[in-house]
DRENLUM-884761 format. One line per field, with one value per atom (N, C-alpha, C, CB): atom name; x, y, z. Coordinates in pm, 1 decimal, padded with zeros to 6 digits. Glycine has a CB too. Example, Ala and Ser with C-alpha at 12.3 -4.5 7.8 and 13.67 -1.06 7.14 Angstrom:
site <- (N / CA / C / CB / N / CA / C / CB)
px <- (01319.0 / 01230.0 / 01320.0 / 01130.8 / 01285.0 / 01367.0 / 01290.0 / 01408.4)
py <- (-00569.0 / -00450.0 / -00330.0 / -00447.3 / -00225.0 / -00106.0 / 00003.0 / -00059.8)
pz <- (00780.0 / 00780.0 / 00780.0 / 00904.6 / 00708.0 / 00714.0 / 00787.0 / 00572.5)
END
This chain:
site <- (N / CA / C / CB / N / CA / C / CB / N / CA / C / CB / N / CA / C / CB / N / CA / C / CB / N / CA / C / CB / N / CA / C / CB / N / CA / C / CB / N / CA / C / CB / N / CA / C / CB / N / CA / C / CB / N / CA / C / CB / N / CA / C / CB / N / CA / C / CB / N / CA / C / CB / N / CA / C / CB / N / CA / C / CB / N / CA / C / CB / N / CA / C / CB / N / CA / C / CB / N / CA / C / CB / N / CA / C / CB / N / CA / C / CB / N / CA / C / CB / N / CA / C / CB / N / CA / C / CB / N / CA / C / CB / N / CA / C / CB / N / CA / C / CB / N / CA / C / CB / N / CA / C / CB / N / CA / C / CB / N / CA / C / CB / N / CA / C / CB / N / CA / C / CB / N / CA / C / CB / N / CA / C / CB / N / CA / C / CB / N / CA / C / CB / N / CA / C / CB / N / CA / C / CB / N / CA / C / CB / N / CA / C / CB / N / CA / C / CB / N / CA / C / CB / N / CA / C / CB / N / CA / C / CB / N / CA / C / CB / N / CA / C / CB / N / CA / C / CB / N / CA / C / CB / N / CA / C / CB / N / CA / C / CB / N / CA / C / CB / N / CA / C / CB / N / CA / C / CB / N / CA / C / CB / N / CA / C / CB / N / CA / C / CB / N / CA / C / CB / N / CA / C / CB / N / CA / C / CB / N / CA / C / CB / N / CA / C / CB / N / CA / C / CB / N / CA / C / CB / N / CA / C / CB / N / CA / C / CB / N / CA / C / CB / N / CA / C / CB / N / CA / C / CB / N / CA / C / CB / N / CA / C / CB / N / CA / C / CB / N / CA / C / CB / N / CA / C / CB / N / CA / C / CB / N / CA / C / CB / N / CA / C / CB / N / CA / C / CB / N / CA / C / CB / N / CA / C / CB / N / CA / C / CB / N / CA / C / CB / N / CA / C / CB / N / CA / C / CB / N / CA / C / CB / N / CA / C / CB / N / CA / C / CB / N / CA / C / CB / N / CA / C / CB / N / CA / C / CB / N / CA / C / CB / N / CA / C / CB / N / CA / C / CB / N / CA / C / CB / N / CA / C / CB / N / CA / C / CB / N / CA / C / CB / N / CA / C / CB)
px <- (-07131.8 / -07136.7 / -07282.0 / -07068.8 / -07307.3 / -07441.4 / -07463.9 / -07463.9 / -07573.5 / -07604.1 / -07698.2 / -07666.3 / -07662.8 / -07746.7 / -07852.4 / -07661.5 / -07978.3 / -08081.9 / -08055.0 / -08219.6 / -08083.8 / -08056.3 / -08134.8 / -08088.5 / -08248.8 / -08325.6 / -08245.0 / -08460.0 / -08178.2 / -08096.1 / -07977.7 / -08046.7 / -07915.2 / -07802.7 / -07848.2 / -07738.2 / -07963.1 / -08014.9 / -08044.4 / -08141.3 / -08104.4 / -08136.0 / -08008.9 / -08219.4 / -07906.9 / -07780.4 / -07717.7 / -07682.9 / -07718.1 / -07656.6 / -07739.1 / -07642.0 / -07872.3 / -07955.5 / -07920.9 / -08104.9 / -07907.8 / -07876.0 / -07738.9 / -07881.4 / -07643.8 / -07509.3 / -07511.9 / -07411.6 / -07589.1 / -07601.4 / -07663.7 / -07686.2 / -07768.4 / -07833.1 / -07733.5 / -07952.4 / -07649.5 / -07552.3 / -07457.1 / -07471.6 / -07431.1 / -07344.4 / -07407.2 / -07315.7 / -07538.3 / -07611.3 / -07643.6 / -07738.9 / -07664.7 / -07720.4 / -07614.3 / -07779.2 / -07589.6 / -07480.5 / -07506.1 / -07457.0 / -07631.9 / -07657.6 / -07689.2 / -07771.5 / -07687.8 / -07703.2 / -07840.3 / -07605.4 / -07946.1 / -08079.2 / -08153.7 / -08161.3 / -08087.5 / -08148.0 / -08239.3 / -08223.4 / -08237.5 / -08316.7 / -08243.6 / -08459.5 / -08282.7 / -08212.6 / -08307.4 / -08158.1 / -08266.8 / -08344.7 / -08310.7 / -08317.3 / -08390.9 / -08363.1 / -08224.1 / -08470.9 / -08190.9 / -08060.4 / -07945.9 / -08051.4 / -07960.3 / -07855.5 / -07842.9 / -07886.4 / -07955.6 / -07955.6 / -07884.6 / -08100.0 / -07922.6 / -07863.3 / -07713.3 / -07935.0 / -07675.7 / -07533.8 / -07451.3 / -07517.3 / -07500.4 / -07424.8 / -07414.9 / -07490.5 / -07525.8 / -07527.3 / -07451.7 / -07670.5 / -07436.9 / -07364.8 / -07214.2 / -07395.9 / -07166.9 / -07022.3 / -06974.0 / -06989.3 / -07054.8 / -07017.6 / -07003.5 / -07120.4 / -07095.9 / -07088.9 / -06957.0 / -07210.0 / -06929.8 / -06809.9 / -06681.3 / -06806.0 / -06680.8 / -06559.7 / -06541.9 / -06565.9 / -06651.8 / -06641.3 / -06612.3 / -06769.3 / -06645.2 / -06626.2 / -06479.2 / -06718.9 / -06398.5 / -06252.7 / -06205.1 / -06185.6 / -06270.5 / -06224.6 / -06298.0 / -06242.8 / -06391.5 / -06457.0 / -06546.4 / -06355.7 / -06598.6 / -06680.2 / -06829.8 / -06659.1 / -06869.0 / -07010.1 / -07091.1 / -07070.0 / -07022.0 / -07088.5 / -07012.9 / -07094.1 / -07087.5 / -07025.0 / -07035.5 / -07093.2 / -06921.0 / -06915.7 / -06915.2 / -06789.8 / -06939.2 / -06947.3 / -06824.3 / -06964.0 / -06705.5 / -06583.1 / -06566.2 / -06462.2 / -06644.8 / -06639.4 / -06744.8 / -06659.0 / -06837.6 / -06944.0 / -06893.1 / -07065.1 / -06951.2 / -06911.6 / -06928.6 / -06995.5 / -06826.0 / -06829.3 / -06806.6 / -06959.3 / -06792.7 / -06768.0 / -06883.8 / -06646.8 / -07006.0 / -07123.1 / -07233.3 / -07173.1 / -07321.3 / -07435.2 / -07429.4 / -07441.8 / -07537.3 / -07547.9 / -07485.2 / -07696.6 / -07420.1 / -07367.1 / -07479.2 / -07296.1 / -07444.8 / -07542.1 / -07475.8 / -07597.3 / -07552.4 / -07502.4 / -07525.4 / -07572.1 / -07453.6 / -07473.7 / -07616.9 / -07371.8 / -07668.8 / -07806.4 / -07905.4 / -07838.8 / -07889.0 / -07976.6 / -07965.9 / -07943.2 / -07844.4 / -07820.1 / -07890.9 / -07667.5 / -07878.4 / -07940.0 / -08092.2 / -07886.7 / -08145.9 / -08290.8 / -08341.3 / -08329.6 / -08266.9 / -08302.1 / -08294.8 / -08209.0 / -08194.0 / -08182.3 / -08302.3 / -08051.6 / -08347.5 / -08464.3 / -08589.0 / -08489.6 / -08606.3 / -08719.0 / -08706.9 / -08725.4 / -08585.3 / -08562.9 / -08595.5 / -08416.5 / -08552.4 / -08578.1 / -08728.0 / -08521.9 / -08807.5 / -08952.1 / -09019.0 / -09017.0 / -08963.1 / -09014.2 / -08982.0 / -08954.5 / -08863.9 / -08824.6 / -08902.1 / -08674.4 / -08941.4 / -09012.0 / -09157.5 / -09004.9 / -09176.2 / -09307.6 / -09412.1 / -09294.7 / -09370.8 / -09471.5 / -09488.1 / -09432.1 / -09415.5 / -09429.1 / -09410.1 / -09563.9 / -09314.9 / -09287.6 / -09170.0 / -09260.3 / -09109.5 / -08998.4 / -08862.3 / -09022.0 / -08858.6 / -08734.1 / -08734.4 / -08716.3 / -08613.5 / -08599.6 / -08551.0 / -08502.8 / -08618.0 / -08565.2 / -08482.9 / -08681.6 / -08426.2 / -08336.8 / -08409.5 / -08277.5 / -08533.1 / -08608.5 / -08637.8 / -08739.9 / -08680.8 / -08708.4 / -08582.2 / -08770.8 / -08473.9 / -08346.9 / -08296.4 / -08241.7 / -08322.7 / -08270.3 / -08374.3 / -08216.4 / -08494.0 / -08599.4 / -08565.8 / -08735.6 / -08605.7 / -08584.3 / -08665.1 / -08624.4 / -08613.1 / -08686.1 / -08817.6 / -08599.7 / -08913.5 / -09039.0 / -09068.4 / -09154.3)
py <- (01523.9 / 01509.1 / 01495.4 / 01629.5 / 01402.1 / 01376.9 / 01455.7 / 01226.3 / 01527.0 / 01602.5 / 01521.6 / 01739.9 / 01510.0 / 01437.6 / 01535.3 / 01376.8 / 01496.7 / 01586.0 / 01623.9 / 01520.6 / 01748.2 / 01795.9 / 01718.9 / 01943.6 / 01663.6 / 01583.3 / 01461.3 / 01539.6 / 01397.2 / 01280.5 / 01320.6 / 01209.4 / 01432.0 / 01479.3 / 01510.5 / 01603.8 / 01575.6 / 01608.5 / 01481.6 / 01694.4 / 01381.7 / 01257.1 / 01185.3 / 01165.9 / 01182.9 / 01119.4 / 01189.1 / 01119.8 / 01321.7 / 01392.2 / 01372.8 / 01542.0 / 01364.2 / 01334.3 / 01197.4 / 01340.3 / 01099.9 / 00963.3 / 00957.2 / 00866.1 / 01029.1 / 01032.0 / 01097.3 / 01107.2 / 01204.0 / 01271.6 / 01177.0 / 01400.6 / 01105.5 / 01010.1 / 00904.8 / 00943.1 / 00856.1 / 00751.7 / 00798.2 / 00708.8 / 00928.9 / 00979.6 / 00957.6 / 01128.9 / 00965.8 / 00949.5 / 00803.5 / 01029.9 / 00725.3 / 00589.6 / 00488.4 / 00548.3 / 00480.2 / 00396.1 / 00247.0 / 00425.1 / 00203.4 / 00060.8 / 00021.5 / 00019.7 / 00118.0 / 00089.6 / 00041.6 / -00010.3 / 00075.7 / 00029.5 / 00126.0 / 00006.5 / 00232.5 / 00324.9 / 00428.5 / 00249.1 / 00438.5 / 00538.9 / 00578.9 / 00486.2 / 00692.4 / 00746.7 / 00748.8 / 00889.2 / 00679.7 / 00679.7 / 00804.7 / 00551.0 / 00830.0 / 00942.9 / 00928.5 / 00953.0 / 00808.1 / 00784.3 / 00812.2 / 00639.6 / 00769.0 / 00794.7 / 00944.6 / 00718.7 / 01012.8 / 01157.1 / 01231.0 / 01209.7 / 01199.6 / 01266.1 / 01235.0 / 01222.6 / 01110.7 / 01073.0 / 01148.3 / 00921.4 / 01151.1 / 01218.5 / 01368.4 / 01193.7 / 01430.1 / 01574.4 / 01616.1 / 01623.7 / 01526.3 / 01558.0 / 01565.6 / 01454.5 / 01514.5 / 01522.0 / 01666.6 / 01453.7 / 01756.6 / 01898.6 / 01957.1 / 01978.0 / 01921.8 / 01968.7 / 01923.1 / 01916.1 / 01794.9 / 01738.9 / 01801.4 / 01587.7 / 01835.1 / 01897.5 / 02040.8 / 01897.3 / 02107.7 / 02244.3 / 02245.8 / 02321.1 / 02137.9 / 02129.4 / 02099.3 / 02019.7 / 02202.0 / 02185.0 / 02123.7 / 02317.4 / 02156.2 / 02100.7 / 01971.2 / 02203.7 / 01926.7 / 01798.4 / 01788.2 / 01694.7 / 01901.3 / 01897.6 / 01879.4 / 02022.9 / 01864.3 / 01844.8 / 01971.9 / 01751.0 / 02085.2 / 02215.6 / 02303.5 / 02282.2 / 02362.0 / 02461.4 / 02595.6 / 02465.7 / 02642.7 / 02774.2 / 02880.4 / 02787.9 / 03003.5 / 03111.9 / 03116.0 / 03245.3 / 03098.2 / 03106.6 / 02988.0 / 03116.3 / 02881.0 / 02765.0 / 02773.7 / 02636.2 / 02866.2 / 02882.7 / 02960.5 / 02954.5 / 02936.0 / 03012.2 / 03162.0 / 02968.5 / 03238.1 / 03382.3 / 03423.3 / 03436.6 / 03324.9 / 03356.7 / 03426.8 / 03441.0 / 03403.4 / 03468.6 / 03365.6 / 03584.3 / 03396.9 / 03310.2 / 03252.9 / 03198.9 / 03188.0 / 03125.8 / 02986.4 / 03117.6 / 02946.6 / 02810.5 / 02708.4 / 02787.3 / 02594.5 / 02487.3 / 02354.2 / 02487.7 / 02269.0 / 02136.0 / 02041.7 / 02081.8 / 01931.9 / 01829.7 / 01776.9 / 01713.3 / 01758.6 / 01710.9 / 01809.2 / 01689.0 / 01937.3 / 02039.5 / 02043.5 / 02176.4 / 02031.9 / 02031.2 / 01911.5 / 02026.8 / 01794.6 / 01673.9 / 01678.3 / 01550.9 / 01739.5 / 01756.6 / 01840.0 / 01823.3 / 01943.9 / 02026.6 / 01945.3 / 02149.0 / 01861.7 / 01776.0 / 01681.8 / 01694.3 / 01628.2 / 01539.4 / 01613.6 / 01479.1 / 01737.5 / 01818.4 / 01842.1 / 01953.6 / 01871.7 / 01892.6 / 01765.5 / 01935.7 / 01651.1 / 01523.1 / 01505.5 / 01405.3 / 01529.7 / 01507.1 / 01607.5 / 01514.6 / 01725.4 / 01820.8 / 01773.1 / 01961.4 / 01715.4 / 01665.7 / 01539.8 / 01636.9 / 01459.6 / 01333.5 / 01363.0 / 01240.0 / 01409.0 / 01458.8 / 01349.2 / 01530.7 / 01226.3 / 01119.0 / 01046.3 / 01017.8 / 01090.4 / 01040.9 / 00890.1 / 01078.0 / 00835.8 / 00692.1 / 00661.9 / 00633.6 / 00766.0 / 00745.0 / 00736.0 / 00621.0 / 00758.4 / 00754.3 / 00868.1 / 00616.9 / 00905.2 / 01003.3 / 00933.2 / 01117.2 / 00959.6 / 00913.6 / 01028.8 / 00868.9 / 01007.7 / 01107.9 / 01239.5 / 01056.3 / 01234.1 / 01356.8 / 01433.2 / 01323.9 / 01363.5 / 01430.0 / 01490.0 / 01331.4 / 01415.7 / 01460.7 / 01588.2 / 01352.4 / 01605.4 / 01721.6 / 01830.1 / 01678.2 / 01812.0 / 01912.9 / 02037.4 / 01856.5 / 02153.0 / 02275.6 / 02269.3 / 02401.4 / 02326.8 / 02325.3 / 02401.7 / 02386.6 / 02361.4 / 02436.8 / 02489.3 / 02351.4)
pz <- (-01751.6 / -01606.8 / -01563.4 / -01535.8 / -01477.3 / -01427.6 / -01299.4 / -01403.7 / -01291.7 / -01170.8 / -01083.0 / -01205.4 / -00956.2 / -00861.4 / -00810.0 / -00742.9 / -00814.5 / -00763.4 / -00618.0 / -00776.1 / -00584.4 / -00448.6 / -00343.6 / -00437.7 / -00379.7 / -00284.7 / -00241.1 / -00346.5 / -00335.2 / -00300.0 / -00214.1 / -00426.0 / -00246.0 / -00164.5 / -00022.9 / -00227.7 / -00011.5 / 00120.7 / 00200.1 / 00108.8 / 00135.1 / 00203.9 / 00248.2 / 00113.4 / 00161.7 / 00199.3 / 00318.6 / 00081.6 / 00320.0 / 00431.8 / 00559.1 / 00399.6 / 00547.2 / 00664.2 / 00720.7 / 00627.6 / 00633.1 / 00677.0 / 00742.7 / 00558.3 / 00686.6 / 00745.1 / 00882.8 / 00652.7 / 00896.6 / 01025.5 / 01127.9 / 01012.1 / 01089.2 / 01178.7 / 01226.0 / 01109.0 / 01137.4 / 01174.7 / 01284.5 / 01052.3 / 01292.5 / 01399.1 / 01537.1 / 01377.7 / 01546.3 / 01671.4 / 01701.5 / 01667.1 / 01596.8 / 01604.4 / 01648.2 / 01468.2 / 01777.5 / 01827.8 / 01810.1 / 01973.3 / 01802.0 / 01785.5 / 01641.0 / 01874.7 / 01549.5 / 01407.3 / 01363.4 / 01368.8 / 01439.1 / 01400.4 / 01307.4 / 01523.7 / 01266.1 / 01170.9 / 01231.9 / 01071.3 / 01362.8 / 01431.8 / 01558.9 / 01463.5 / 01614.7 / 01730.3 / 01850.1 / 01700.4 / 01954.8 / 02078.2 / 02159.2 / 02161.3 / 02260.9 / 02349.9 / 02412.3 / 02460.6 / 02457.3 / 02520.4 / 02423.1 / 02571.8 / 02298.1 / 02197.7 / 02169.7 / 02066.1 / 02161.0 / 02135.3 / 02248.4 / 02119.3 / 02372.0 / 02487.8 / 02496.5 / 02617.7 / 02474.4 / 02482.0 / 02378.2 / 02462.0 / 02254.2 / 02148.3 / 02175.3 / 02011.4 / 02208.9 / 02229.3 / 02356.0 / 02236.3 / 02452.0 / 02575.6 / 02554.6 / 02681.8 / 02443.5 / 02416.1 / 02413.6 / 02282.1 / 02359.5 / 02355.2 / 02494.0 / 02276.7 / 02582.8 / 02721.5 / 02783.5 / 02804.6 / 02768.2 / 02831.5 / 02776.9 / 02811.5 / 02649.7 / 02593.7 / 02644.6 / 02439.8 / 02676.6 / 02730.4 / 02879.6 / 02703.3 / 02949.7 / 03094.7 / 03124.2 / 03157.3 / 03113.6 / 03122.0 / 03252.8 / 03103.4 / 03363.7 / 03490.9 / 03528.3 / 03601.3 / 03445.0 / 03464.6 / 03586.7 / 03472.7 / 03635.9 / 03756.6 / 03730.3 / 03833.9 / 03602.8 / 03571.0 / 03569.8 / 03667.3 / 03575.7 / 03571.7 / 03472.9 / 03714.4 / 03379.8 / 03292.2 / 03362.7 / 03149.2 / 03410.4 / 03473.1 / 03363.0 / 03565.4 / 03400.7 / 03303.3 / 03213.4 / 03374.6 / 03270.2 / 03189.4 / 03095.3 / 03279.7 / 03112.6 / 03023.6 / 02912.2 / 03104.2 / 02925.0 / 02825.9 / 02704.8 / 02888.1 / 02587.9 / 02468.5 / 02494.0 / 02344.8 / 02463.9 / 02484.8 / 02628.6 / 02438.9 / 02719.3 / 02859.3 / 02927.3 / 02870.6 / 02876.3 / 02934.6 / 02955.7 / 02844.3 / 03048.4 / 03075.5 / 03214.4 / 02974.8 / 03251.3 / 03383.7 / 03380.7 / 03429.3 / 03489.3 / 03496.7 / 03477.3 / 03631.7 / 03420.4 / 03400.3 / 03432.9 / 03254.4 / 03499.6 / 03534.2 / 03416.2 / 03662.8 / 03416.4 / 03313.3 / 03320.3 / 03330.0 / 03439.2 / 03455.3 / 03394.1 / 03603.7 / 03421.5 / 03364.2 / 03212.5 / 03422.1 / 03163.0 / 03018.5 / 02954.5 / 02988.3 / 03016.1 / 02961.8 / 02972.2 / 03033.9 / 03076.5 / 03085.8 / 02968.1 / 03220.3 / 02933.6 / 02818.8 / 02689.0 / 02810.5 / 02676.1 / 02557.3 / 02545.5 / 02562.6 / 02657.6 / 02654.1 / 02606.0 / 02793.1 / 02650.9 / 02602.9 / 02452.6 / 02678.3 / 02406.6 / 02262.9 / 02184.7 / 02236.3 / 02236.5 / 02170.1 / 02147.5 / 02253.9 / 02250.5 / 02239.3 / 02145.6 / 02377.1 / 02133.1 / 02034.2 / 01892.8 / 02058.2 / 01874.5 / 01742.2 / 01703.3 / 01739.5 / 01801.2 / 01776.3 / 01739.2 / 01901.1 / 01618.5 / 01576.0 / 01562.4 / 01445.0 / 01537.3 / 01528.3 / 01662.2 / 01418.5 / 01764.5 / 01902.0 / 01915.5 / 01955.3 / 01838.6 / 01850.2 / 01942.8 / 01713.1 / 02000.8 / 02093.7 / 02026.7 / 02172.0 / 01895.3 / 01818.8 / 01717.4 / 01747.7 / 01675.1 / 01568.2 / 01443.1 / 01608.5 / 01332.3 / 01203.8 / 01145.5 / 01104.9 / 01029.5 / 00971.0 / 00946.9 / 00839.8 / 00902.4 / 00875.1 / 01004.1 / 00802.5 / 01108.5 / 01236.8 / 01296.9 / 01335.7 / 01287.5 / 01345.9 / 01281.4 / 01332.9 / 01153.7 / 01080.7 / 01059.7 / 00947.0 / 01113.9 / 01098.7 / 01179.0 / 01142.9 / 01127.1 / 01204.9 / 01335.1 / 01121.8 / 01440.1 / 01567.7 / 01554.3 / 01681.1 / 01633.0 / 01633.3 / 01769.7 / 01585.2)
END
């Protein structure tokens, strides 16, 4: 049995993760693609569809309500922290890097 080096496995899983975000298939993730993909979680939790996660819609039923706009503003800040080379896009390595 041939063992695949863990570096190759990690790179493949990074590339697969990037493809989930990369709606236009150009091999990189724009801010708009990042925000759109990550906003899916908000929308699935917003049971009444009003654009606000109320306390009872938040995980654990605790926390302050947050609007979709506020949530997306936070995602944009996260995107720019991940974009370590400041080119306006995330590659697979940036997308999977631990937050700083």
